[in-house]
C-alpha positions as CSV (number, residue, x, y, z in Angstrom):
1,M,-103.9,26.2,148.2
2,G,-107.1,27.4,149.8
3,L,-110.5,26.1,150.4
4,V,-112.6,26.0,147.3
5,S,-116.2,24.9,147.8
6,T,-119.1,25.6,145.6
7,N,-121.4,23.1,147.1
8,R,-122.9,22.2,150.4
9,S,-121.0,18.8,150.6
10,P,-117.4,19.6,149.7
11,T,-114.9,16.7,149.2
12,L,-111.1,16.6,149.7
13,D,-109.3,16.2,146.6
14,A,-106.3,13.9,147.1
15,N,-104.4,15.1,144.2
16,R,-104.7,18.8,144.7
17,H,-105.0,18.6,148.6
18,H,-107.9,21.0,148.9
19,W,-111.6,20.9,148.9
20,I,-113.7,20.8,145.9
21,G,-117.5,20.8,145.2
22,F,-119.6,18.6,143.0
23,R,-119.3,21.2,140.2
24,E,-115.6,20.6,140.0
25,W,-115.5,16.9,139.9
26,P,-113.9,15.5,136.8
27,S,-116.6,14.7,134.3
28,S,-117.0,11.3,132.9
29,P,-119.0,10.5,129.9
30,L,-119.9,7.1,131.2
31,L,-121.3,8.6,134.4
32,A,-123.2,11.3,132.5
33,K,-124.7,8.6,130.2
34,A,-125.6,6.4,133.2
35,G,-127.2,9.3,135.0
36,S,-129.3,10.3,131.9
37,T,-130.4,6.7,131.5
38,V,-131.5,6.4,135.1
39,V,-133.5,9.6,134.9
40,T,-135.1,8.6,131.6
41,G,-135.9,5.1,133.0
42,L,-137.4,6.7,136.1
43,A,-139.6,9.1,134.1
44,G,-140.7,6.2,131.9
45,A,-141.7,4.1,134.9
46,V,-143.7,6.9,136.4
47,A,-145.5,7.5,133.1
48,Y,-146.2,3.8,132.7
49,D,-147.6,3.4,136.2
50,A,-149.9,6.5,135.6
51,A,-151.1,5.1,132.3
52,R,-151.9,1.7,133.9
53,A,-153.8,3.6,136.8
54,V,-155.9,5.5,134.1
55,V,-156.6,2.3,132.1
56,K,-157.7,0.4,135.2
57,R,-160.2,3.2,136.1
58,A,-161.6,3.7,132.4
59,P,-164.0,1.0,131.0
60,L,-162.1,0.7,127.9
61,R,-162.6,-3.0,127.4
62,E,-166.3,-2.6,127.5
63,G,-166.3,0.2,125.1
64,A,-164.1,-1.8,122.7
65,V,-166.6,-4.8,123.0
66,V,-169.5,-2.5,122.3
67,A,-167.7,-1.0,119.2
68,A,-166.8,-4.4,117.9
69,T,-170.4,-5.7,118.4
70,W,-171.8,-2.7,116.3
71,S,-169.1,-3.1,113.7
72,L,-170.1,-6.7,113.3
73,R,-173.7,-6.0,113.2
74,G,-173.0,-3.4,110.4
75,T,-170.9,-5.7,108.5
76,R,-173.4,-8.4,108.5
77,K,-176.2,-6.1,107.4
78,A,-174.0,-4.7,104.6
79,E,-173.3,-8.3,103.4
80,E,-177.0,-9.1,103.5
81,V,-177.8,-5.9,101.4
82,A,-175.1,-6.7,99.0
83,E,-176.3,-10.3,98.5
84,N,-179.9,-9.0,97.9
85,V,-178.6,-6.5,95.3
86,R,-176.7,-9.2,93.6
87,L,-179.6,-11.6,93.4
88,N,-181.9,-8.8,92.2
89,A,-179.5,-7.8,89.5
90,A,-179.3,-11.5,88.4
91,D,-183.1,-11.7,88.1
92,V,-183.2,-8.5,86.1
93,F,-180.4,-9.8,83.7
94,A,-182.2,-13.3,83.5
95,E,-185.6,-11.6,82.5
96,A,-183.8,-9.4,80.0
97,K,-182.1,-12.4,78.3
98,E,-185.4,-14.3,78.2
99,R,-187.0,-11.3,76.4
100,I,-184.4,-11.2,73.7
101,G,-184.5,-15.0,73.2
102,E,-181.3,-16.1,75.1
103,E,-181.2,-18.8,77.6
104,A,-180.5,-17.4,81.1
105,T,-177.8,-19.1,83.2
106,P,-179.0,-20.1,86.7
107,P,-177.6,-17.9,89.5
108,G,-174.4,-19.3,91.0
109,T,-173.3,-21.0,88.1
110,G,-170.4,-19.4,86.3
111,V,-169.2,-19.6,82.6
112,T,-167.1,-22.8,82.3
113,H,-163.9,-22.8,80.3
114,D,-162.8,-25.6,78.1
115,H,-159.2,-24.9,78.8
116,E,-156.9,-24.8,81.9
117,H,-155.3,-21.7,83.3
């Protein structure tokens, strides 16, 4: 049996009594899965560190606070406008009811039911 080497660092195979390279090592599904997991974990760690570095440099928090502030201001203004529209509509309906001779219900009072739900 002769010298068979396909790699720079050959190893002596005890069973065959000749040199083999890494390409000739007996494959193990467990070792392959472990190697794959290590490579995936390393790639994930590098990506995570890169993302953290970008986040530290970018003023994302300040931008988020400004966006939330404008959102709250817009919401408050929309609520104010909606309340004014509701009150104006109630005034219009109250005046219309007075013109046809009905008693207008005061704003904010609902129709009461004489039964339970």
